[in-house]
Each structure stands twice: as C-alpha cells, then as structure tokens.
FITILUM-713918 format. One record per residue (C-alpha): residue number from 0; residue in one letter; z negated, y, x negated. Coordinates in steps of 0.1 Angstrom, whole numbers, plus 5000, padded with zeros to 4 digits. Example, Ala and Ser with C-alpha at 12.3 -4.5 7.8 and 13.67 -1.06 7.14 Angstrom:
BEGIN
NODE   num   residu     pz     py     px
NODE     0        A   4922   4955   4877
NODE     1        S   4929   4989   4863
//
This chain:
BEGIN
NODE   num   residu     pz     py     px
NODE     0        M   3671   2933   3795
NODE     1        T   3651   2913   3770
NODE     2        E   3639   2927   3737
NODE     3        Q   3665   2908   3718
NODE     4        Q   3692   2924   3738
NODE     5        G   3680   2960   3733
NODE     6        D   3697   2989   3718
NODE     7        G   3684   3007   3687
NODE     8        P   3695   3030   3659
NODE     9        D   3709   3000   3640
NODE    10        G   3730   2986   3667
NODE    11        L   3725   2961   3695
NODE    12        L   3702   2932   3689
NODE    13        W   3718   2899   3701
NODE    14        N   3709   2864   3691
NODE    15        G   3687   2877   3664
NODE    16        S   3715   2898   3647
NODE    17        R   3723   2935   3649
NODE    18        F   3758   2940   3664
NODE    19        R   3778   2973   3661
NODE    20        V   3809   2976   3682
NODE    21        G   3836   3001   3675
NODE    22        T   3874   3007   3672
NODE    23        S   3899   3007   3643
NODE    24        G   3905   3044   3641
NODE    25        Y   3897   3071   3665
NODE    26        S   3922   3100   3661
NODE    27        F   3950   3091   3685
NODE    28        D   3969   3115   3707
NODE    29        D   3973   3090   3734
NODE    30        W   3935   3086   3737
NODE    31        V   3934   3121   3752
NODE    32        G   3930   3114   3789
NODE    33        P   3921   3077   3788
NODE    34        F   3891   3085   3766
NODE    35        Y   3889   3120   3752
NODE    36        P   3887   3149   3777
NODE    37        P   3920   3168   3782
NODE    38        G   3923   3195   3755
NODE    39        T   3902   3177   3729
NODE    40        P   3915   3188   3695
NODE    41        K   3919   3164   3666
NODE    42        G   3890   3181   3649
NODE    43        G   3867   3173   3678
NODE    44        M   3876   3137   3683
NODE    45        L   3850   3122   3659
NODE    46        D   3822   3143   3674
NODE    47        Y   3831   3129   3709
NODE    48        Y   3837   3094   3697
NODE    49        S   3802   3092   3681
NODE    50        T   3786   3099   3714
NODE    51        S   3799   3065   3726
NODE    52        F   3800   3044   3695
NODE    53        D   3779   3039   3664
NODE    54        T   3806   3027   3640
NODE    55        V   3843   3031   3632
NODE    56        E   3869   3018   3609
NODE    57        V   3887   3046   3590
NODE    58        N   3923   3033   3588
NODE    59        S   3941   3065   3578
NODE    60        T   3931   3058   3542
NODE    61        Y   3956   3029   3542
NODE    62        Y   3984   3056   3543
NODE    63        R   3969   3082   3520
NODE    64        I   3938   3087   3498
NODE    65        L   3919   3116   3514
NODE    66        H   3902   3145   3497
NODE    67        P   3864   3140   3494
NODE    68        R   3859   3171   3516
NODE    69        V   3875   3152   3545
NODE    70        M   3848   3125   3542
NODE    71        E   3821   3151   3539
NODE    72        H   3832   3166   3572
NODE    73        M   3833   3131   3588
NODE    74        A   3797   3124   3577
NODE    75        A   3786   3158   3590
NODE    76        K   3801   3152   3624
NODE    77        T   3782   3119   3631
NODE    78        P   3746   3110   3637
NODE    79        D   3724   3097   3609
NODE    80        S   3726   3062   3623
NODE    81        F   3764   3061   3624
NODE    82        R   3783   3037   3600
NODE    83        F   3818   3037   3585
NODE    84        F   3841   3011   3572
NODE    85        V   3870   3025   3551
NODE    86        K   3903   3007   3547
NODE    87        L   3917   3002   3512
NODE    88        H   3949   3021   3504
NODE    89        G   3982   3001   3509
NODE    90        S   3988   3002   3472
NODE    91        M   3957   2981   3468
NODE    92        T   3965   2954   3493
NODE    93        H   4002   2954   3502
NODE    94        S   4022   2965   3472
NODE    95        R   3992   2957   3449
NODE    96        D   4003   2982   3423
NODE    97        A   3975   3008   3425
NODE    98        T   3970   3027   3393
NODE    99        D   3937   3035   3376
NODE   100        S   3941   3070   3389
NODE   101        Q   3945   3059   3425
NODE   102        W   3914   3037   3422
NODE   103        A   3895   3066   3407
NODE   104        D   3906   3090   3435
NODE   105        Y   3897   3064   3461
NODE   106        G   3862   3060   3446
NODE   107        A   3858   3098   3446
NODE   108        M   3869   3100   3482
NODE   109        L   3841   3076   3492
NODE   110        G   3814   3097   3475
NODE   111        P   3803   3119   3504
NODE   112        L   3800   3090   3528
NODE   113        R   3781   3070   3503
NODE   114        E   3757   3099   3495
NODE   115        S   3751   3103   3533
NODE   116        G   3741   3067   3536
NODE   117        K   3768   3061   3562
NODE   118        L   3792   3040   3542
NODE   119        E   3787   3004   3553
NODE   120        G   3817   2989   3535
NODE   121        L   3854   2987   3527
NODE   122        L   3881   2968   3545
NODE   123        A   3908   2951   3525
NODE   124        Q   3935   2939   3549
NODE   125        F   3962   2918   3533
NODE   126        P   3996   2912   3549
NODE   127        Y   4010   2879   3563
NODE   128        S   4030   2875   3531
NODE   129        F   3999   2872   3510
NODE   130        R   3996   2835   3506
NODE   131        P   3969   2814   3488
NODE   132        C   3976   2806   3452
NODE   133        D   3958   2811   3419
NODE   134        D   3974   2845   3415
NODE   135        S   3962   2856   3449
NODE   136        L   3927   2843   3444
NODE   137        G   3927   2861   3411
NODE   138        Y   3937   2893   3428
NODE   139        L   3909   2890   3453
NODE   140        E   3886   2888   3423
NODE   141        V   3901   2920   3410
NODE   142        I   3895   2937   3444
NODE   143        A   3858   2926   3443
NODE   144        E   3855   2939   3407
NODE   145        R   3873   2972   3414
NODE   146        T   3850   2980   3444
NODE   147        R   3818   2969   3429
NODE   148        G   3794   2998   3428
NODE   149        S   3812   3016   3456
NODE   150        A   3805   2995   3487
NODE   151        P   3807   2959   3498
NODE   152        V   3843   2948   3506
NODE   153        S   3854   2927   3536
NODE   154        V   3887   2909   3533
NODE   155        E   3911   2901   3561
NODE   156        L   3937   2874   3554
NODE   157        R   3965   2870   3579
NODE   158        H   3981   2836   3571
NODE   159        R   3967   2803   3584
NODE   160        D   3970   2787   3550
NODE   161        W   3939   2806   3538
NODE   162        Y   3919   2788   3564
NODE   163        V   3921   2752   3551
NODE   164        P   3886   2737   3544
NODE   165        S   3893   2732   3507
NODE   166        L   3897   2769   3501
NODE   167        R   3866   2781   3518
NODE   168        P   3841   2774   3490
NODE   169        R   3864   2794   3466
NODE   170        L   3867   2823   3490
NODE   171        A   3829   2822   3496
NODE   172        G   3823   2825   3459
NODE   173        L   3843   2857   3455
NODE   174        G   3815   2880   3464
NODE   175        V   3833   2895   3494
NODE   176        S   3829   2893   3532
NODE   177        L   3855   2874   3552
NODE   178        V   3869   2889   3583
NODE   179        S   3874   2868   3615
NODE   180        V   3904   2878   3635
NODE   181        D   3917   2876   3671
NODE   182        L   3955   2875   3670
NODE   183        P   3983   2860   3691
NODE   184        A   3985   2822   3688
NODE   185        I   4019   2821   3672
NODE   186        G   4035   2809   3640
NODE   187        N   4011   2807   3610
NODE   188        L   3987   2835   3621
NODE   189        P   3950   2826   3616
NODE   190        P   3930   2807   3642
NODE   191        R   3905   2825   3665
NODE   192        E   3873   2813   3650
NODE   193        A   3842   2825   3633
NODE   194        L   3842   2828   3595
NODE   195        V   3807   2823   3582
NODE   196        E   3814   2818   3545
NODE   197        G   3811   2847   3521
NODE   198        E   3788   2877   3518
NODE   199        A   3773   2897   3547
NODE   200        P   3780   2914   3570
NODE   201        G   3797   2893   3597
NODE   202        Y   3830   2910   3607
NODE   203        V   3855   2904   3635
NODE   204        R   3887   2924   3642
NODE   205        F   3904   2922   3675
NODE   206        H   3941   2930   3673
NODE   207        G   3953   2919   3707
NODE   208        R   3975   2890   3717
NODE   209        N   4009   2905   3722
NODE   210        A   4030   2876   3711
NODE   211        R   4062   2892   3725
NODE   212        T   4062   2922   3701
NODE   213        W   4040   2910   3673
NODE   214        W   4068   2904   3648
NODE   215        K   4084   2937   3656
NODE   216        G   4055   2956   3641
NODE   217        G   4048   2992   3650
NODE   218        A   4024   3005   3676
NODE   219        E   4037   2980   3703
NODE   220        R   4022   2952   3682
NODE   221        Y   3988   2963   3693
NODE   222        D   3996   2969   3730
NODE   223        W   3971   2946   3746
NODE   224        D   3944   2950   3773
NODE   225        Y   3918   2923   3767
NODE   226        T   3904   2905   3798
NODE   227        R   3867   2897   3803
NODE   228        E   3876   2860   3800
NODE   229        E   3894   2864   3767
NODE   230        L   3864   2882   3752
NODE   231        S   3838   2859   3768
NODE   232        A   3855   2830   3750
NODE   233        W   3844   2846   3717
NODE   234        L   3807   2845   3726
NODE   235        P   3801   2810   3710
NODE   236        E   3819   2821   3679
NODE   237        L   3798   2853   3677
NODE   238        A   3767   2832   3681
NODE   239        R   3777   2812   3650
NODE   240        I   3783   2845   3631
NODE   241        A   3749   2858   3643
NODE   242        A   3732   2827   3630
NODE   243        S   3746   2834   3595
NODE   244        F   3744   2871   3591
NODE   245        P   3717   2897   3601
NODE   246        A   3744   2923   3608
NODE   247        V   3778   2919   3626
NODE   248        F   3806   2944   3631
NODE   249        L   3832   2941   3658
NODE   250        F   3862   2964   3657
NODE   251        F   3891   2966   3682
NODE   252        N   3925   2975   3669
NODE   253        N   3944   2972   3702
NODE   254        C   3947   3010   3700
NODE   255        H   3977   3017   3723
NODE   256        A   3968   3042   3750
NODE   257        G   3930   3039   3744
NODE   258        Q   3928   3002   3752
NODE   259        A   3906   2996   3722
NODE   260        V   3879   3018   3737
NODE   261        K   3880   2999   3770
NODE   262        S   3879   2965   3752
NODE   263        A   3850   2976   3729
NODE   264        G   3831   2987   3760
NODE   265        L   3837   2954   3777
NODE   266        M   3826   2935   3747
NODE   267        R   3794   2956   3744
NODE   268        N   3787   2949   3781
NODE   269        L   3792   2912   3776
NODE   270        L   3767   2912   3748
NODE   271        L   3742   2931   3768
NODE   272        E   3746   2908   3798
NODE   273        T   3744   2876   3779
NODE   274        E   3710   2858   3777
NODE   275        S   3705   2857   3739
NODE   276        D   3679   2829   3740
NODE   277        K   3702   2803   3756
//
C-alpha cells in the first residue's frame, strides 16, 4: 500500500483527497445478523457501527427533529475522529413550510454534535418534484442562509433538469455543496456523474439501481446489492471529485438487509486496491 492509499484519523487518502465511506443511517432491525451481532440492542448499534466506519448520515432527522440529548449521546458513543452529516427535516426540503420554531429546534438539536467537533455538515435532499425555476433557486438560497453558522449544507437534487450546463454556475454560486448520485437510469433521474461545482466537500450518495421498484417508493426502492463492476465504474468520477475537493464523503443508501454495509466495504476495498498515482 502506498502512502497515498493509507488510512488515518481523517479518512482514507486516495488521489490526494481524504475519503470517508459510510452508510445512510445505521439503526435498522434487519441489519442484525447481516452486520450487527445477534442480540444487539438499538442503543448499542452506533457503538458497533463506529468500529467499522468513520462517518454516517443521520437520516432519522428527516422524520422528526430530535432532542439535543440524543445528539449528545451519539457524540459520546463515537471516537473523536468520527464525523456526522445530519439530514434536514422534511418540512425544510419536501413540504418547504418549516416554521421559525422548527428551524430553531433543528439548530438546537445540532448543538452537541457541533460542540464535539463531529458535525461535518447537513444534507438537504430534495424530491423529484423539485424542479429548477427562479422560485426553486431562491429557496436554495434560503436554505443556505438558514443553515449559515450551523454547518455547511450539501444539496441533493433528484431531477435531471438541474444538471443542464447553463444552471451549473448558478448552483455553484449558492454557497452549498452539490451531491452526486447513483440512481437507476430511468425517466428524468439524474445522471451518474461527478458534480465538482459548488463548495467543499465532495459528496456522493449511492441509492441502488432498482428500476423495477423505484417509483413505488418505500424500503424496496433501496433494495440493491452493488457489484464490484458497478462501483469500479465510479472510480474515474471519484478521481474528478478528488481533484476538486480535499475531502470526499461516500454514503450508501441501499439499506435493505444490510446491503449498504456490504457495498460501503466493497467501495472502500476498491479505493485501497487502486493505484492512486495512475
């Protein structure tokens, strides 16, 4: 293993950039057996998860804004080098009707993670129905302003119309990170390509390629077991991201039956095996 491929407290160094690989969420009952030892309680999952991964997306905050004590416990369960991304509440990205009180509660929730130095950033994942227009661009500016002072925000846009070349300078000027995505190649879902515009860090989310169930929603949408060939095809795109950002986060959201853990491990091995100077 070359020095550039080595592990460290700040992730895996590959092509001159620090990569952290993790999963979108960690507290799943159907991960007991495939990943967590039998009998692992909910309260012990993060402790165990953090022995294998150095970062995680907290997705439960999309459904409800947690009490700050929950985040305090999460910070206490993880090593000093561990990093969190926290998803914005659904009222902030989907219904887009969050009140001042909700924003205040969300900011208070982040406090313990921020104070621990483990809050890397926020994830704003918008739905397929969120299309580009002046109002949408204006709302992204609102998100950037609302989160300023809390943590950097990374934005995931799920409609192909956002990816036209004419929009990229405007998106890059919003002061947010742009999330690259791996999704089924159907309809107007985004292309599988590196987004290198916008603020740091580099960020890729792998949702799986289950075209058969994608439009049905629910857990089956993310039922996908990535192959080595599928993930290897991302290496040139990851090299582009690494050339643009000093830090890159890769999160796997194919969470059905622990497949995200398997895929994240496979991607990590691919990075370790790849000659970074070629």
